[in-house]
C-alpha positions, 0 to 999 in steps of 0.5 A, spaced: 780 522 644 781 529 641 775 534 639 777 538 633 772 545 633 771 547 626 769 554 625 763 555 621 761 561 616 757 567 619 750 568 617 747 574 615 743 575 621 750 574 626 754 579 622 748 584 623 748 583 630 756 583 630 755 590 626 750 592 631 755 591 637 760 595 634 755 601 632 753 601 640 761 601 642 762 607 637 756 610 640 758 609 647 765 612 645 762 618 643 758 618 649 765 617 653 768 623 650 762 627 651 763 626 659 770 627 659 769 634 656 763 636 660 767 641 664 768 644 657 762 645 653 765 648 647 770 642 647 764 637 648 760 640 642 766 640 638 767 632 639 759 631 638 760 635 631 766 631 630 762 624 631 756 627 627 761 629 621 764 622 621 758 619 620 755 624 615 762 622 611 760 615 611 753 615 609 755 620 604 760 615 601 754 610 600 750 615 597 755 617 592 756 610 590 763 610 593 761 605 598 756 599 598 749 600 601 750 597 608 743 597 612 747 596 619 752 602 617 746 607 615 743 605 622 749 606 625 749 613 622 742 615 625 744 612 631 750 617 632 746 623 630 741 621 635 746 620 641 749 627 639 743 631 638 740 628 645 746 632 648 747 638 643 742 643 645 745 644 653 752 645 651 751 653 649 751 656 656 752 664 655 759 663 658 761 660 651 759 665 646 766 667 645 773 662 645 775 657 640 768 656 637 764 657 630 758 658 634 754 664 631 751 669 636 744 667 633 744 661 638 743 665 644 739 671 640 734 666 638 735 660 643 728 657 642 729 657 634 736 654 635 733 648 640 727 647 635 732 646 629 736 641 633 729 638 635 727 637 628 734 634 626 733 629 631 725 628 629 728 627 622 733 622 624 729 618 628 724 618 622 730 616 617 732 611 621 725 608 621 724 608 614 730 606 611 730 599 609 734 599 602 738 604 598 733 607 595 729 609 601 736 611 604 737 616 599 730 620 600 731 619 608 738 621 608 737 627 604 732 630 608 736 629 614 742 633 612 738 639 609 737 640 617 745 640 617 745 645 612 740 650 614 742 650 621 750 651 619 747 657 615 743 660 620 747 659 627 754 658 625 759 663 624 762 662 617 
């Protein structure tokens, strides 16, 4: 007797769980990249900013209507922000003031302010993740989080 297995369509809960797994793997990839670059803080922070920039582009496409709203993707964007911000503040030792970096001198001149800006970004990303339930709440929450990006870049990044 031969048994034939017929695949069944996945339910939305199963798709959501698969997306969560993909997002977790992405976050681990970002973390692994950061670990590999630990001997070079400039390279590590560039890798983290690259991951953050990619996540922002993905969310911006949703915000602009260029991509459909997908709660799992949006939550993944916030997860990327939380992974990167948890590591970012410690990657600015005084030995990295020069070199291949866009980090501005105010990072070291006002290090407490810089760390506070990162902490605010992290707090806002956590709040956004918790409050985003649909496309409308995403627009409000994501806009608040990205204000932090602009403010930090204007203050702490070389043009």
